[in-house]
Phi, psi and omega in degrees: 000131179300163186279073172268132179286114182244138177287164176264130178251101185304328182289345178277342179294123180083356181290141176277122184237137177238126184234133173269137182066039190270012183245003180207160176057222178302320182300321179295320177296322178294314178303314180296321179300318179288322177299320180295337177276353181090014180283160174262110189252130168242141179216157178239149166190166184282316184282155183294132181237022183299317180296321177297317179297320177300315181295321180293320179295319179294321184282319188247352185065026186214103186270128175285157176266114179264125178241108179300132183194138169268112187292348175280349175268095188296317175301321178293322178297315178297320178295324178294319176299318179296321178295319178296320178296322179295324182279319190241354190088171182302141180296132171267339181225132173241131172241108175275101187244326187301136181199168176217116184257040179306131181288146181198159179248141185308313186287352179256356182281128172253177185297323181296317179294317177306310182296319179297313182294317178294325180298319180282314194269349181218309184302315181296329177299313181299311187283334172292316177299315179303322183288327184267338186300318178303319178293324177295316179299319183294331181260009173091011176145179180177183181223134176242130175242115180260119178283125176248216180194152175283000186304316182282340179279337182273344190066038185281138176269168175108346178201066186297325180290319176299315179297321178298316179298320181290326172297321178296326178299320178296317177296317178299317180302313183290324179294316179293321179299319180291317184291322188249007173303319178299342177265010181063033174256119180264139181227119179230158176248146177237122183250101175285162168272215181278097179271123189272078172286170178299322179298316179299317181296322183285325191255325191236336187284128167237155179304322183290314181295319181294317180298320180294322181290315179297330176296331179279341180282151169288320178272122187267065177209163175288145177261134182247164179308324180300338182292343178254357180292311181303309177301324180293314179300320179298313181293332180279337187266169178287354174298336179250035189302334181261006182259122173204158181065023184253152171250115181256129183255133175229083189227013181077006176094042176273304179260155180241133178257144181279000000 
């Protein structure tokens, strides 16, 4: 994780955290950020993250619990939440991070691709939240951070199904915040800009596209996974105790919120 100065949130120490896609890319930075706070982190993803867990334990003396899981398999996802609860107790914090922004054109999308993309980018968010909320209610509250994207706010072409799902995440966030606010469960969305993970660099980044995007930013630099760790920790902690149903943007200043 790059050397971003992050505050210490005492309420995160010992907190049970569940993260989807927490072993690579942005998710790995999030897992490390919570581990550095002293939280007990469990995360799911399909690819093996054992080496990452070893590295985190060596670096922080705090090993995350990796549970292999395809988040589109809802029974497996529910079982993973149950396994994490058995190890750490009910989650006080959920970070719905896993997503897939595979590029596609509207006229080439078939029903199978639509269903696959929605399953990863929206459906899993709903059912992960559904799985953790009873435990949050039982312990008197919790915080959910749903990762969205500025893609639908920009009117960006190249991934219409992904953009649709991200717009849905904002709607889901506000609906859950309203429904479970009386249970002291806060639900917020975080919309990053173009965060240059290794996957992004390998698959989508070209010098021309990156230069054009940075030209649209107020901050004239590349954005890294660490740039969304601080906002996530803030939304998860009691420092943001009065914030819920909000969409927070961390994109270097591309889109403006009213």
